[in-house]
CHARMM-style PDB file with segment names, atoms N, HN, CA, C and O in Angstrom:
ATOM      1  N   MET     1      97.453  61.141 100.443  1.00  0.00      PROA
ATOM      2  CA  MET     1      97.600  61.782 101.726  1.00  0.00      PROA
ATOM      3  C   MET     1      96.638  61.097 102.696  1.00  0.00      PROA
ATOM      4  O   MET     1      95.472  60.877 102.370  1.00  0.00      PROA
ATOM      5  N   SER     2      97.121  60.769 103.862  1.00  0.00      PROA
ATOM      6  HN  SER     2      98.069  60.948 104.127  1.00  0.00      PROA
ATOM      7  CA  SER     2      96.270  60.153 104.874  1.00  0.00      PROA
ATOM      8  C   SER     2      95.436  61.221 105.589  1.00  0.00      PROA
ATOM      9  O   SER     2      95.699  62.419 105.474  1.00  0.00      PROA
ATOM     10  N   GLY     3      94.453  60.768 106.309  1.00  0.00      PROA
ATOM     11  HN  GLY     3      94.240  59.796 106.403  1.00  0.00      PROA
ATOM     12  CA  GLY     3      93.647  61.693 107.102  1.00  0.00      PROA
ATOM     13  C   GLY     3      94.474  62.405 108.159  1.00  0.00      PROA
ATOM     14  O   GLY     3      94.241  63.576 108.462  1.00  0.00      PROA
ATOM     15  N   ILE     4      95.439  61.688 108.717  1.00  0.00      PROA
ATOM     16  HN  ILE     4      95.628  60.738 108.471  1.00  0.00      PROA
ATOM     17  CA  ILE     4      96.306  62.303 109.726  1.00  0.00      PROA
ATOM     18  C   ILE     4      97.167  63.394 109.091  1.00  0.00      PROA
ATOM     19  O   ILE     4      97.340  64.466 109.672  1.00  0.00      PROA
ATOM     20  N   GLN     5      97.702  63.126 107.908  1.00  0.00      PROA
ATOM     21  HN  GLN     5      97.561  62.256 107.436  1.00  0.00      PROA
ATOM     22  CA  GLN     5      98.491  64.137 107.206  1.00  0.00      PROA
ATOM     23  C   GLN     5      97.631  65.359 106.878  1.00  0.00      PROA
ATOM     24  O   GLN     5      98.075  66.498 107.023  1.00  0.00      PROA
ATOM     25  N   LEU     6      96.402  65.110 106.437  1.00  0.00      PROA
ATOM     26  HN  LEU     6      96.042  64.185 106.320  1.00  0.00      PROA
ATOM     27  CA  LEU     6      95.492  66.210 106.140  1.00  0.00      PROA
ATOM     28  C   LEU     6      95.198  67.021 107.400  1.00  0.00      PROA
ATOM     29  O   LEU     6      95.191  68.251 107.360  1.00  0.00      PROA
ATOM     30  N   GLY     7      94.959  66.340 108.511  1.00  0.00      PROA
ATOM     31  HN  GLY     7      94.965  65.341 108.544  1.00  0.00      PROA
ATOM     32  CA  GLY     7      94.733  67.039 109.771  1.00  0.00      PROA
ATOM     33  C   GLY     7      95.913  67.910 110.165  1.00  0.00      PROA
ATOM     34  O   GLY     7      95.736  69.045 110.606  1.00  0.00      PROA
ATOM     35  N   ARG     8      97.108  67.382 110.007  1.00  0.00      PROA
ATOM     36  HN  ARG     8      97.253  66.460 109.648  1.00  0.00      PROA
ATOM     37  CA  ARG     8      98.304  68.176 110.341  1.00  0.00      PROA
ATOM     38  C   ARG     8      98.395  69.429 109.478  1.00  0.00      PROA
ATOM     39  O   ARG     8      98.720  70.508 109.973  1.00  0.00      PROA
ATOM     40  N   ARG     9      98.109  69.284 108.192  1.00  0.00      PROA
ATOM     41  HN  ARG     9      97.844  68.407 107.790  1.00  0.00      PROA
ATOM     42  CA  ARG     9      98.117  70.469 107.309  1.00  0.00      PROA
ATOM     43  C   ARG     9      97.052  71.452 107.737  1.00  0.00      PROA
ATOM     44  O   ARG     9      97.273  72.663 107.756  1.00  0.00      PROA
ATOM     45  N   TRP    10      95.891  70.915 108.080  1.00  0.00      PROA
ATOM     46  HN  TRP    10      95.711  69.931 108.064  1.00  0.00      PROA
ATOM     47  CA  TRP    10      94.756  71.740 108.514  1.00  0.00      PROA
ATOM     48  C   TRP    10      95.156  72.576 109.722  1.00  0.00      PROA
ATOM     49  O   TRP    10      94.950  73.790 109.743  1.00  0.00      PROA
ATOM     50  N   TRP    11      95.733  71.913 110.736  1.00  0.00      PROA
ATOM     51  HN  TRP    11      95.900  70.927 110.719  1.00  0.00      PROA
ATOM     52  CA  TRP    11      96.102  72.627 111.962  1.00  0.00      PROA
ATOM     53  C   TRP    11      97.297  73.545 111.748  1.00  0.00      PROA
ATOM     54  O   TRP    11      97.339  74.626 112.335  1.00  0.00      PROA
ATOM     55  N   SER    12      98.270  73.156 110.931  1.00  0.00      PROA
ATOM     56  HN  SER    12      98.236  72.277 110.455  1.00  0.00      PROA
ATOM     57  CA  SER    12      99.436  74.002 110.700  1.00  0.00      PROA
ATOM     58  C   SER    12      99.059  75.245 109.899  1.00  0.00      PROA
ATOM     59  O   SER    12      99.764  76.253 109.948  1.00  0.00      PROA
ATOM     60  N   ALA    13      97.946  75.176 109.160  1.00  0.00      PROA
ATOM     61  HN  ALA    13      97.374  74.357 109.121  1.00  0.00      PROA
ATOM     62  CA  ALA    13      97.469  76.346 108.423  1.00  0.00      PROA
ATOM     63  C   ALA    13      96.713  77.308 109.337  1.00  0.00      PROA
ATOM     64  O   ALA    13      96.272  78.373 108.904  1.00  0.00      PROA
ATOM     65  N   GLY    14      96.570  76.923 110.602  1.00  0.00      PROA
ATOM     66  HN  GLY    14      96.928  76.058 110.954  1.00  0.00      PROA
ATOM     67  CA  GLY    14      95.956  77.826 111.567  1.00  0.00      PROA
ATOM     68  C   GLY    14      94.513  77.520 111.911  1.00  0.00      PROA
ATOM     69  O   GLY    14      93.879  78.284 112.639  1.00  0.00      PROA
ATOM     70  N   SER    15      93.983  76.422 111.405  1.00  0.00      PROA
ATOM     71  HN  SER    15      94.499  75.802 110.813  1.00  0.00      PROA
ATOM     72  CA  SER    15      92.604  76.089 111.739  1.00  0.00      PROA
ATOM     73  C   SER    15      92.510  75.646 113.193  1.00  0.00      PROA
ATOM     74  O   SER    15      93.291  74.815 113.656  1.00  0.00      PROA
ATOM     75  N   GLY    16      91.570  76.199 113.881  1.00  0.00      PROA
ATOM     76  HN  GLY    16      90.936  76.874 113.505  1.00  0.00      PROA
ATOM     77  CA  GLY    16      91.337  75.814 115.265  1.00  0.00      PROA
ATOM     78  C   GLY    16      90.136  74.895 115.411  1.00  0.00      PROA
ATOM     79  O   GLY    16      89.739  74.553 116.525  1.00  0.00      PROA
ATOM     80  N   LEU    17      89.554  74.493 114.276  1.00  0.00      PROA
ATOM     81  HN  LEU    17      89.876  74.770 113.371  1.00  0.00      PROA
ATOM     82  CA  LEU    17      88.371  73.643 114.344  1.00  0.00      PROA
ATOM     83  C   LEU    17      88.746  72.232 114.772  1.00  0.00      PROA
ATOM     84  O   LEU    17      89.766  71.701 114.334  1.00  0.00      PROA
ATOM     85  N   PRO    18      87.933  71.625 115.621  1.00  0.00      PROA
ATOM     86  CA  PRO    18      88.201  70.257 116.055  1.00  0.00      PROA
ATOM     87  C   PRO    18      87.952  69.265 114.915  1.00  0.00      PROA
ATOM     88  O   PRO    18      87.109  69.497 114.048  1.00  0.00      PROA
ATOM     89  N   VAL    19      88.696  68.164 114.934  1.00  0.00      PROA
ATOM     90  HN  VAL    19      89.380  67.976 115.638  1.00  0.00      PROA
ATOM     91  CA  VAL    19      88.582  67.141 113.904  1.00  0.00      PROA
ATOM     92  C   VAL    19      88.250  65.800 114.551  1.00  0.00      PROA
ATOM     93  O   VAL    19      88.850  65.407 115.552  1.00  0.00      PROA
ATOM     94  N   ILE    20      87.288  65.114 113.961  1.00  0.00      PROA
ATOM     95  HN  ILE    20      86.801  65.433 113.148  1.00  0.00      PROA
ATOM     96  CA  ILE    20      86.913  63.765 114.379  1.00  0.00      PROA
ATOM     97  C   ILE    20      87.362  62.815 113.272  1.00  0.00      PROA
ATOM     98  O   ILE    20      86.941  62.952 112.124  1.00  0.00      PROA
ATOM     99  N   PHE    21      88.209  61.862 113.613  1.00  0.00      PROA
ATOM    100  HN  PHE    21      88.551  61.750 114.546  1.00  0.00      PROA
ATOM    101  CA  PHE    21      88.640  60.868 112.639  1.00  0.00      PROA
ATOM    102  C   PHE    21      87.691  59.675 112.704  1.00  0.00      PROA
ATOM    103  O   PHE    21      87.357  59.188 113.784  1.00  0.00      PROA
ATOM    104  N   ILE    22      87.260  59.211 111.520  1.00  0.00      PROA
ATOM    105  HN  ILE    22      87.531  59.607 110.643  1.00  0.00      PROA
ATOM    106  CA  ILE    22      86.438  58.012 111.401  1.00  0.00      PROA
ATOM    107  C   ILE    22      87.180  57.071 110.470  1.00  0.00      PROA
ATOM    108  O   ILE    22      87.505  57.438 109.341  1.00  0.00      PROA
ATOM    109  N   THR    23      87.448  55.867 110.933  1.00  0.00      PROA
ATOM    110  HN  THR    23      87.184  55.568 111.850  1.00  0.00      PROA
ATOM    111  CA  THR    23      88.278  54.953 110.157  1.00  0.00      PROA
ATOM    112  C   THR    23      87.872  53.503 110.344  1.00  0.00      PROA
ATOM    113  O   THR    23      87.233  53.138 111.330  1.00  0.00      PROA
ATOM    114  N   ALA    24      88.253  52.695 109.387  1.00  0.00      PROA
ATOM    115  HN  ALA    24      88.773  52.992 108.585  1.00  0.00      PROA
ATOM    116  CA  ALA    24      88.084  51.251 109.491  1.00  0.00      PROA
ATOM    117  C   ALA    24      89.355  50.599 110.022  1.00  0.00      PROA
ATOM    118  O   ALA    24      89.384  49.391 110.255  1.00  0.00      PROA
ATOM    119  N   ILE    25      90.394  51.387 110.210  1.00  0.00      PROA
ATOM    120  HN  ILE    25      90.370  52.369 110.020  1.00  0.00      PROA
ATOM    121  CA  ILE    25      91.681  50.872 110.673  1.00  0.00      PROA
ATOM    122  C   ILE    25      91.662  50.770 112.191  1.00  0.00      PROA
ATOM    123  O   ILE    25      91.546  51.777 112.889  1.00  0.00      PROA
ATOM    124  N   ASP    26      91.775  49.561 112.690  1.00  0.00      PROA
ATOM    125  HN  ASP    26      91.868  48.743 112.123  1.00  0.00      PROA
ATOM    126  CA  ASP    26      91.799  49.327 114.134  1.00  0.00      PROA
ATOM    127  C   ASP    26      93.241  49.048 114.536  1.00  0.00      PROA
ATOM    128  O   ASP    26      93.648  47.899 114.702  1.00  0.00      PROA
ATOM    129  N   ASP    27      93.995  50.118 114.688  1.00  0.00      PROA
ATOM    130  HN  ASP    27      93.664  51.052 114.554  1.00  0.00      PROA
ATOM    131  CA  ASP    27      95.427  50.019 114.957  1.00  0.00      PROA
ATOM    132  C   ASP    27      95.768  51.035 116.044  1.00  0.00      PROA
ATOM    133  O   ASP    27      95.604  52.240 115.851  1.00  0.00      PROA
ATOM    134  N   ASP    28      96.241  50.542 117.181  1.00  0.00      PROA
ATOM    135  HN  ASP    28      96.374  49.563 117.338  1.00  0.00      PROA
ATOM    136  CA  ASP    28      96.540  51.436 118.312  1.00  0.00      PROA
ATOM    137  C   ASP    28      97.591  52.479 117.959  1.00  0.00      PROA
ATOM    138  O   ASP    28      97.508  53.617 118.422  1.00  0.00      PROA
ATOM    139  N   ALA    29      98.580  52.112 117.147  1.00  0.00      PROA
ATOM    140  HN  ALA    29      98.647  51.187 116.771  1.00  0.00      PROA
ATOM    141  CA  ALA    29      99.636  53.060 116.766  1.00  0.00      PROA
ATOM    142  C   ALA    29      99.073  54.186 115.905  1.00  0.00      PROA
ATOM    143  O   ALA    29      99.448  55.346 116.076  1.00  0.00      PROA
ATOM    144  N   VAL    30      98.173  53.849 114.979  1.00  0.00      PROA
ATOM    145  HN  VAL    30      97.869  52.907 114.840  1.00  0.00      PROA
ATOM    146  CA  VAL    30      97.554  54.869 114.126  1.00  0.00      PROA
ATOM    147  C   VAL    30      96.669  55.782 114.971  1.00  0.00      PROA
ATOM    148  O   VAL    30      96.672  57.000 114.792  1.00  0.00      PROA
ATOM    149  N   GLU    31      95.916  55.190 115.887  1.00  0.00      PROA
ATOM    150  HN  GLU    31      95.913  54.201 116.033  1.00  0.00      PROA
ATOM    151  CA  GLU    31      95.079  56.012 116.768  1.00  0.00      PROA
ATOM    152  C   GLU    31      95.937  56.948 117.611  1.00  0.00      PROA
ATOM    153  O   GLU    31      95.603  58.123 117.759  1.00  0.00      PROA
ATOM    154  N   ALA    32      97.025  56.450 118.159  1.00  0.00      PROA
ATOM    155  HN  ALA    32      97.297  55.495 118.038  1.00  0.00      PROA
ATOM    156  CA  ALA    32      97.924  57.291 118.962  1.00  0.00      PROA
ATOM    157  C   ALA    32      98.492  58.430 118.112  1.00  0.00      PROA
ATOM    158  O   ALA    32      98.594  59.565 118.577  1.00  0.00      PROA
ATOM    159  N   GLU    33      98.860  58.125 116.874  1.00  0.00      PROA
ATOM    160  HN  GLU    33      98.777  57.203 116.496  1.00  0.00      PROA
ATOM    161  CA  GLU    33      99.396  59.151 115.975  1.00  0.00      PROA
ATOM    162  C   GLU    33      98.344  60.223 115.692  1.00  0.00      PROA
ATOM    163  O   GLU    33      98.652  61.415 115.674  1.00  0.00      PROA
ATOM    164  N   ALA    34      97.110  59.793 115.472  1.00  0.00      PROA
ATOM    165  HN  ALA    34      96.860  58.825 115.486  1.00  0.00      PROA
ATOM    166  CA  ALA    34      96.031  60.753 115.213  1.00  0.00      PROA
ATOM    167  C   ALA    34      95.788  61.637 116.426  1.00  0.00      PROA
ATOM    168  O   ALA    34      95.611  62.848 116.290  1.00  0.00      PROA
ATOM    169  N   ARG    35      95.778  61.043 117.600  1.00  0.00      PROA
ATOM    170  HN  ARG    35      95.922  60.059 117.710  1.00  0.00      PROA
ATOM    171  CA  ARG    35      95.561  61.832 118.827  1.00  0.00      PROA
ATOM    172  C   ARG    35      96.723  62.790 119.079  1.00  0.00      PROA
ATOM    173  O   ARG    35      96.509  63.928 119.497  1.00  0.00      PROA
ATOM    174  N   GLU    36      97.954  62.335 118.827  1.00  0.00      PROA
ATOM    175  HN  GLU    36      98.127  61.410 118.487  1.00  0.00      PROA
ATOM    176  CA  GLU    36      99.118  63.210 118.975  1.00  0.00      PROA
ATOM    177  C   GLU    36      99.068  64.356 117.970  1.00  0.00      PROA
ATOM    178  O   GLU    36      99.530  65.462 118.251  1.00  0.00      PROA
ATOM    179  N   ALA    37      98.506  64.084 116.803  1.00  0.00      PROA
ATOM    180  HN  ALA    37      98.131  63.186 116.574  1.00  0.00      PROA
ATOM    181  CA  ALA    37      98.380  65.124 115.781  1.00  0.00      PROA
ATOM    182  C   ALA    37      97.331  66.161 116.165  1.00  0.00      PROA
ATOM    183  O   ALA    37      97.347  67.285 115.663  1.00  0.00      PROA
ATOM    184  N   GLY    38      96.407  65.776 117.070  1.00  0.00      PROA
ATOM    185  HN  GLY    38      96.394  64.863 117.478  1.00  0.00      PROA
ATOM    186  CA  GLY    38      95.436  66.743 117.556  1.00  0.00      PROA
ATOM    187  C   GLY    38      93.984  66.418 117.320  1.00  0.00      PROA
ATOM    188  O   GLY    38      93.129  67.284 117.507  1.00  0.00      PROA
ATOM    189  N   CYS    39      93.668  65.194 116.913  1.00  0.00      PROA
ATOM    190  HN  CYS    39      94.362  64.491 116.761  1.00  0.00      PROA
ATOM    191  CA  CYS    39      92.255  64.884 116.679  1.00  0.00      PROA
ATOM    192  C   CYS    39      91.490  64.872 118.000  1.00  0.00      PROA
ATOM    193  O   CYS    39      92.033  64.529 119.050  1.00  0.00      PROA
ATOM    194  N   LEU    40      90.246  65.247 117.922  1.00  0.00      PROA
ATOM    195  HN  LEU    40      89.805  65.526 117.069  1.00  0.00      PROA
ATOM    196  CA  LEU    40      89.392  65.310 119.103  1.00  0.00      PROA
ATOM    197  C   LEU    40      88.832  63.935 119.455  1.00  0.00      PROA
ATOM    198  O   LEU    40      88.731  63.573 120.627  1.00  0.00      PROA
ATOM    199  N   ALA    41      88.470  63.178 118.423  1.00  0.00      PROA
ATOM    200  HN  ALA    41      88.552  63.473 117.471  1.00  0.00      PROA
ATOM    201  CA  ALA    41      87.916  61.841 118.624  1.00  0.00      PROA
ATOM    202  C   ALA    41      88.370  60.948 117.480  1.00  0.00      PROA
ATOM    203  O   ALA    41      88.617  61.417 116.369  1.00  0.00      PROA
ATOM    204  N   TYR    42      88.475  59.662 117.764  1.00  0.00      PROA
ATOM    205  HN  TYR    42      88.274  59.281 118.666  1.00  0.00      PROA
ATOM    206  CA  TYR    42      88.918  58.668 116.782  1.00  0.00      PROA
ATOM    207  C   TYR    42      87.944  57.515 116.867  1.00  0.00      PROA
ATOM    208  O   TYR    42      87.977  56.730 117.814  1.00  0.00      PROA
ATOM    209  N   LEU    43      87.074  57.414 115.873  1.00  0.00      PROA
ATOM    210  HN  LEU    43      87.047  58.052 115.103  1.00  0.00      PROA
ATOM    211  CA  LEU    43      86.022  56.404 115.884  1.00  0.00      PROA
ATOM    212  C   LEU    43      86.352  55.281 114.910  1.00  0.00      PROA
ATOM    213  O   LEU    43      86.731  55.527 113.765  1.00  0.00      PROA
ATOM    214  N   HSD    44      86.201  54.046 115.379  1.00  0.00      PROA
ATOM    215  HN  HSD    44      85.893  53.846 116.309  1.00  0.00      PROA
ATOM    216  CA  HSD    44      86.430  52.861 114.551  1.00  0.00      PROA
ATOM    217  C   HSD    44      85.102  52.403 113.964  1.00  0.00      PROA
ATOM    218  O   HSD    44      84.111  52.268 114.682  1.00  0.00      PROA
ATOM    219  N   LYS    45      85.089  52.164 112.641  1.00  0.00      PROA
ATOM    220  HN  LYS    45      85.894  52.274 112.059  1.00  0.00      PROA
ATOM    221  CA  LYS    45      83.892  51.611 112.004  1.00  0.00      PROA
ATOM    222  C   LYS    45      83.793  50.138 112.326  1.00  0.00      PROA
ATOM    223  O   LYS    45      84.826  49.474 112.413  1.00  0.00      PROA
ATOM    224  N   PRO    46      82.635  49.606 112.502  1.00  0.00      PROA
ATOM    225  CA  PRO    46      81.378  50.310 112.733  1.00  0.00      PROA
ATOM    226  C   PRO    46      81.329  50.827 114.168  1.00  0.00      PROA
ATOM    227  O   PRO    46      81.941  50.249 115.066  1.00  0.00      PROA
ATOM    228  N   PHE    47      80.618  51.889 114.370  1.00  0.00      PROA
ATOM    229  HN  PHE    47      80.121  52.359 113.641  1.00  0.00      PROA
ATOM    230  CA  PHE    47      80.487  52.456 115.711  1.00  0.00      PROA
ATOM    231  C   PHE    47      79.022  52.780 115.971  1.00  0.00      PROA
ATOM    232  O   PHE    47      78.229  52.910 115.039  1.00  0.00      PROA
ATOM    233  N   GLU    48      78.679  52.905 117.225  1.00  0.00      PROA
ATOM    234  HN  GLU    48      79.323  52.800 117.983  1.00  0.00      PROA
ATOM    235  CA  GLU    48      77.313  53.254 117.602  1.00  0.00      PROA
ATOM    236  C   GLU    48      77.064  54.738 117.349  1.00  0.00      PROA
ATOM    237  O   GLU    48      77.947  55.572 117.551  1.00  0.00      PROA
ATOM    238  N   ALA    49      75.864  55.050 116.910  1.00  0.00      PROA
ATOM    239  HN  ALA    49      75.147  54.373 116.746  1.00  0.00      PROA
ATOM    240  CA  ALA    49      75.501  56.439 116.606  1.00  0.00      PROA
ATOM    241  C   ALA    49      75.749  57.350 117.804  1.00  0.00      PROA
ATOM    242  O   ALA    49      76.144  58.505 117.640  1.00  0.00      PROA
ATOM    243  N   LYS    50      75.516  56.827 119.013  1.00  0.00      PROA
ATOM    244  HN  LYS    50      75.196  55.889 119.147  1.00  0.00      PROA
ATOM    245  CA  LYS    50      75.688  57.675 120.201  1.00  0.00      PROA
ATOM    246  C   LYS    50      77.141  58.115 120.364  1.00  0.00      PROA
ATOM    247  O   LYS    50      77.398  59.180 120.926  1.00  0.00      PROA
ATOM    248  N   LEU    51      78.094  57.316 119.885  1.00  0.00      PROA
ATOM    249  HN  LEU    51      77.885  56.451 119.429  1.00  0.00      PROA
ATOM    250  CA  LEU    51      79.503  57.724 119.960  1.00  0.00      PROA
ATOM    251  C   LEU    51      79.778  58.908 119.036  1.00  0.00      PROA
ATOM    252  O   LEU    51      80.483  59.845 119.411  1.00  0.00      PROA
ATOM    253  N   LEU    52      79.220  58.862 117.830  1.00  0.00      PROA
ATOM    254  HN  LEU    52      78.648  58.101 117.525  1.00  0.00      PROA
ATOM    255  CA  LEU    52      79.395  59.979 116.900  1.00  0.00      PROA
ATOM    256  C   LEU    52      78.702  61.227 117.432  1.00  0.00      PROA
ATOM    257  O   LEU    52      79.262  62.321 117.384  1.00  0.00      PROA
ATOM    258  N   LEU    53      77.494  61.064 117.936  1.00  0.00      PROA
ATOM    259  HN  LEU    53      77.039  60.174 117.975  1.00  0.00      PROA
ATOM    260  CA  LEU    53      76.770  62.223 118.473  1.00  0.00      PROA
ATOM    261  C   LEU    53      77.510  62.834 119.655  1.00  0.00      PROA
ATOM    262  O   LEU    53      77.551  64.056 119.803  1.00  0.00      PROA
ATOM    263  N   SER    54      78.086  61.998 120.484  1.00  0.00      PROA
ATOM    264  HN  SER    54      78.053  61.005 120.364  1.00  0.00      PROA
ATOM    265  CA  SER    54      78.865  62.489 121.616  1.00  0.00      PROA
ATOM    266  C   SER    54      80.098  63.255 121.131  1.00  0.00      PROA
ATOM    267  O   SER    54      80.412  64.325 121.653  1.00  0.00      PROA
ATOM    268  N   ALA    55      80.794  62.704 120.132  1.00  0.00      PROA
ATOM    269  HN  ALA    55      80.539  61.835 119.709  1.00  0.00      PROA
ATOM    270  CA  ALA    55      81.986  63.363 119.602  1.00  0.00      PROA
ATOM    271  C   ALA    55      81.632  64.700 118.955  1.00  0.00      PROA
ATOM    272  O   ALA    55      82.350  65.685 119.126  1.00  0.00      PROA
ATOM    273  N   VAL    56      80.534  64.732 118.216  1.00  0.00      PROA
ATOM    274  HN  VAL    56      79.951  63.932 118.076  1.00  0.00      PROA
ATOM    275  CA  VAL    56      80.103  65.984 117.590  1.00  0.00      PROA
ATOM    276  C   VAL    56      79.725  67.014 118.659  1.00  0.00      PROA
ATOM    277  O   VAL    56      80.079  68.187 118.543  1.00  0.00      PROA
ATOM    278  N   GLY    57      79.013  66.582 119.689  1.00  0.00      PROA
ATOM    279  HN  GLY    57      78.725  65.629 119.783  1.00  0.00      PROA
ATOM    280  CA  GLY    57      78.673  67.495 120.779  1.00  0.00      PROA
ATOM    281  C   GLY    57      79.903  68.053 121.456  1.00  0.00      PROA
ATOM    282  O   GLY    57      79.971  69.241 121.772  1.00  0.00      PROA
ATOM    283  N   TRP    58      80.880  67.183 121.679  1.00  0.00      PROA
ATOM    284  HN  TRP    58      80.825  66.218 121.423  1.00  0.00      PROA
ATOM    285  CA  TRP    58      82.136  67.614 122.296  1.00  0.00      PROA
ATOM    286  C   TRP    58      82.862  68.593 121.371  1.00  0.00      PROA
ATOM    287  O   TRP    58      83.380  69.611 121.829  1.00  0.00      PROA
ATOM    288  N   ALA    59      82.901  68.289 120.078  1.00  0.00      PROA
ATOM    289  HN  ALA    59      82.480  67.462 119.705  1.00  0.00      PROA
ATOM    290  CA  ALA    59      83.553  69.170 119.094  1.00  0.00      PROA
ATOM    291  C   ALA    59      82.896  70.537 119.073  1.00  0.00      PROA
ATOM    292  O   ALA    59      83.582  71.557 119.009  1.00  0.00      PROA
ATOM    293  N   MET    60      81.575  70.564 119.124  1.00  0.00      PROA
ATOM    294  HN  MET    60      81.017  69.736 119.175  1.00  0.00      PROA
ATOM    295  CA  MET    60      80.873  71.850 119.106  1.00  0.00      PROA
ATOM    296  C   MET    60      81.155  72.665 120.360  1.00  0.00      PROA
ATOM    297  O   MET    60      81.191  73.894 120.300  1.00  0.00      PROA
ATOM    298  N   SER    61      81.351  72.015 121.472  1.00  0.00      PROA
ATOM    299  HN  SER    61      81.322  71.017 121.521  1.00  0.00      PROA
ATOM    300  CA  SER    61      81.649  72.750 122.702  1.00  0.00      PROA
ATOM    301  C   SER    61      83.090  73.246 122.710  1.00  0.00      PROA
ATOM    302  O   SER    61      83.414  74.200 123.417  1.00  0.00      PROA
ATOM    303  N   GLU    62      83.962  72.599 121.922  1.00  0.00      PROA
ATOM    304  HN  GLU    62      83.698  71.824 121.348  1.00  0.00      PROA
ATOM    305  CA  GLU    62      85.372  72.980 121.862  1.00  0.00      PROA
ATOM    306  C   GLU    62      85.620  74.067 120.830  1.00  0.00      PROA
ATOM    307  O   GLU    62      86.604  74.800 120.934  1.00  0.00      PROA
ATOM    308  N   ALA    63      84.746  74.187 119.836  1.00  0.00      PROA
ATOM    309  HN  ALA    63      83.947  73.593 119.752  1.00  0.00      PROA
ATOM    310  CA  ALA    63      84.959  75.135 118.721  1.00  0.00      PROA
ATOM    311  C   ALA    63      84.750  76.566 119.146  1.00  0.00      PROA
ATOM    312  OT1 ALA    63      84.889  77.478 118.331  1.00  0.00      PROA
TER     313      ALA     63
END
């Protein structure tokens, strides 16, 4: 199961918690699919710590 599939199951089960995807896959189509599925942030490895901290801060404000 991919992370996107897991996210879809998570949200369809009624979870309202925000999800941050972290991946080594640098593919615009995969990122678009993740965002359409409902992810809050999509980070490509390697990424700067400030990007993760920003995404976590945003997720906490959305939860």
